[in-house]
C-alpha positions as CSV (number, residue, x, y, z in Angstrom):
1,M,168.5,137.2,-2.5
2,Y,168.1,137.0,1.3
3,M,164.6,137.3,2.7
4,S,164.5,138.4,6.3
5,E,160.8,137.6,6.7
6,T,158.6,135.0,5.2
7,A,154.9,134.8,4.6
8,T,152.5,132.1,3.5
9,L,150.8,132.4,0.1
10,S,147.9,130.2,-0.8
11,T,146.3,129.9,-4.2
12,I,144.2,127.4,-6.2
13,I,145.7,126.2,-9.6
14,D,144.8,123.5,-12.0
15,A,145.9,120.1,-10.7
16,R,147.7,119.3,-14.0
17,V,149.8,122.5,-13.6
18,K,150.7,121.6,-10.0
19,D,151.7,118.0,-11.1
20,A,153.8,119.4,-13.9
21,I,155.5,121.9,-11.6
22,T,156.1,119.3,-8.9
23,S,157.6,116.9,-11.5
24,F,159.7,119.6,-13.0
25,C,161.1,120.6,-9.5
26,K,161.9,116.9,-8.7
27,R,163.7,116.4,-12.0
28,R,165.7,119.6,-11.5
29,G,166.4,119.1,-7.8
30,I,164.8,122.4,-6.8
31,K,162.2,123.3,-4.3
32,L,158.7,124.2,-5.4
33,R,158.9,127.2,-3.1
34,Y,162.0,128.5,-4.8
35,L,160.5,128.1,-8.3
36,V,157.3,129.9,-7.4
37,E,159.1,132.7,-5.6
38,Q,161.5,133.2,-8.5
39,A,158.7,133.1,-11.1
40,L,156.8,135.8,-9.1
41,I,159.9,138.0,-8.8
42,E,160.5,137.7,-12.5
43,Q,156.9,138.6,-13.4
44,L,157.0,141.6,-11.1
45,E,160.3,142.8,-12.7
46,D,158.8,142.3,-16.2
47,E,155.7,144.3,-15.2
48,I,157.8,147.1,-13.8
49,D,160.0,147.2,-16.9
50,L,156.9,147.3,-19.1
51,E,155.5,150.2,-17.1
52,A,158.8,152.1,-17.5
53,Y,158.8,151.4,-21.2
54,R,155.2,152.6,-21.7
55,S,155.8,155.8,-19.8
56,R,158.9,156.6,-21.9
57,R,158.1,155.1,-25.3
58,D,157.2,158.5,-26.8
59,E,160.4,160.2,-25.8
60,E,162.8,161.3,-28.5
61,T,165.4,158.7,-29.3
62,F,168.9,159.0,-30.7
63,S,170.8,156.6,-32.8
64,F,174.3,155.4,-31.7
65,E,175.8,157.4,-34.6
66,E,174.0,160.6,-33.5
67,I,175.4,160.1,-30.0
68,L,178.9,159.6,-31.4
69,E,178.6,162.8,-33.5
70,G,177.5,164.7,-30.4
71,L,180.5,163.5,-28.5
72,N,182.9,164.4,-31.4
73,K,181.5,167.9,-31.6
74,K,182.2,168.4,-27.8
75,K,185.9,167.7,-28.3
């Protein structure tokens, strides 16, 4: 993913968590910035997916067999 603009994000976290993340990044050879950005993107995607699920969970559903039967009837 290409970001055309960047911004600074500052937060306070437990020192043990920061140490663990820093150590993890060093072992994996990845930048802390990359790990944090990817984690935030993943969390946002999960939340958006969950919102979509919640808004549609009461919709009528169809089994795969029902869909196939409908297709066969159209032929």
